[in-house]
N, C-alpha and C positions, 0 to 999 in steps of 0.2 A: 854252418851253411846247409841249406836244404838240398835234397837230391836234385831238384829241378835247377837250382842255381849252380850246383856243381856241374851238371850236364851242360848248361849254357856256357859256363866259363871254359870247360874243356873243349867244347865245340869251337868257340871263338879262338882259343889259343891254338887249336889244331889248324885252323885256317890260316892264322897269322904265321905259323911256323912254315907254311908252304908257299907263302907269297913270293919270295925271291925265286923259287923254282918255277912258279907259274909265269913270272915275269921273264925269266930266261927262256922258257919254252915258247912264249909269244914272240920274243926276239928271234929265236931260231926259226920259227915258222915264217916270219916275215923275210928273213934272209934267204930261206930255202925257196920261197915264192919268187923273190927277186932274181936269184941265180937261175931258176928254171926259166923265167921270162927271158933273161939274157941269152941263155943257151938256145931257146926256141927261136929267138929273133936273130941269133948269130950276131949279137951286138954286145959291146961292153958298156954302152949307155943307151938303154932302150927307151929313154924318155921321149925322144922324137917320135918313135913308133907309137907309143901310148898316147901322145898328143894327137896324132893323126886318127887313131882309133876313137879317141874321145870326141872328136868332131862329129862322128857319124853314129856312134853307139846309141845315143838317146833317140835318134830318128828311128832306128830299128825297133827299139822298145815301144816307142809311141805308135809306130805302124802296127805292131802286133797287138797292142792294147786296143787300138781302134778296130781291128778285125774282130777281136773277141767281143768287144762291146756291141758292135753291130749285129753279131750273131747271137746275142743274148748269153754269151759265155758258154754256150753248149758246144762241146767239141774242142774247146781250147785245150792246148797241151798235146793234141794229136797232130802228127805230121800231115800236112796237106799236100 
């Protein structure tokens, strides 16, 4: 096998050997985010709070986009 092929095979095998660890890290990250949300909302089931937030979040994003669009995007990102 040529050096380039050996490098490629080693690279692929190295990534594959860490997939389960990456999957576990993603799971841990999701659980940490959920637990932080529960604690911040003082709730064991924050879904109702998230549903309420979801009803209005898009309006806030759209409002800000419209402000930036009208101003030609100059100054967007600055606190007004």
